N, C-alpha and C positions, 0 to 999 in steps of 0.2 A: 728758208721756207719752213718756218716753225722751229721747234726744239730739235736738239740733236737726237739721232737715232737711239742712243743709249738712254736718253731720258724717257723716251716712249717705251723701250724695252723694260725699264724699271717699274713702270706702273700699268701698262696695258696688257691685256690677255695675249698670250702667244698667238701669232698668225692672225692678228686682228687689224693690222694696218699695213700700209705700203709707204715706205719712206724713200725719199729721193737719194739718200746717201747709199742705198743698196744698189744703185745703178751707176755705171760708168759715164753715161751720157743721157741727154734728153731723149735721143733716139731709142736707147735701150729701154728707158722708162715707158715711152710711148708704145713701143712694140709689146712690152709686157702688158700694158693696159688693154691694147687691142686683143692680145691673146686671152686675157681674162674675159673681155667682152664677148668673145666667141665661144666661151665654155661656161655654161651655167654651173657645172660641177666645181670648177676651179674658183669661180667667182664666189660661190656660196661657201666655200671653205673658209673665207674670211669672216663668216658669221657663225661658224660652228661653235665658237666659244659661248654663244648665247644659250646653247643646249646643255651646258655644263651644270646648270641649275645651282650654280654657286652664287648667283646674283651679283657677280663681279663685273664692273665695267672698267672704269679707269680708277685704279686703286692708288690714290695719293696718300693714303694713311692719315688723312686730315682728322677724322673723328678720333682715331687712336691717339694722335698727338695732342689734340685738344683735351681729351679725357685725361691723359697723363699729366698735362699741365694743370688741369683743374684739381687733380688729386696730389699734386706735388706739395709736400709739407716741409720742404727743406728750409723754408724761410727766405729764400732768395726772391727778391722782387725787382722787376725791371720797370723802368719808367722812361718814356721817350717824349721829349718836348715836341719833336717834329717827326711823326710816324713816317711821313713821306720821305724825308731825308734818310731815316733809318732803313726803310724798305728799299730805297734806290741807291744805297751806299755802294762804293766801288767793290767789285767782286761778287755782287749779288747775282747779276745776270752774266751768263757766259756768251761769248761771241765767237767761240772757236768751232764753228760749224764747218761742214763740208770737208772734213778730213784734210784740212790744209790746202784744198784745191783752189782757194781764193774765192772771189766773188762768183757765186753760182751763175748769175745772169751773164757775166762776161764769159764764163766757161762755156755755157750752153749756146750763146749766140754765135760761137765759132763752129757749131755743129749743125749740119743740115739734116733734116729727117727726109729719107727717100720717099 
């Protein structure tokens, strides 16, 4: 269900998202969402980061990395005949999600929500 929790923590403002890895079961997640739905105060806490006036949303550091590359005068040049093959090379994407719990769908289908 998306990137690992650690990936979101690295780039998103604190307390700005809900991640399935933070819950032991689908029932726990559903109960938490129902709890948020019942409380405007708790729900709105997930949007408090917007009032920081820092202008930060998801900070992937893209522009900083691009600027650093544009100003790199080390003389190193990279060339890729097949950008798609380079982008999708082994080890580029991680598949070690769900804290080793296995396939999330299989895990959650064994759990019934009361």
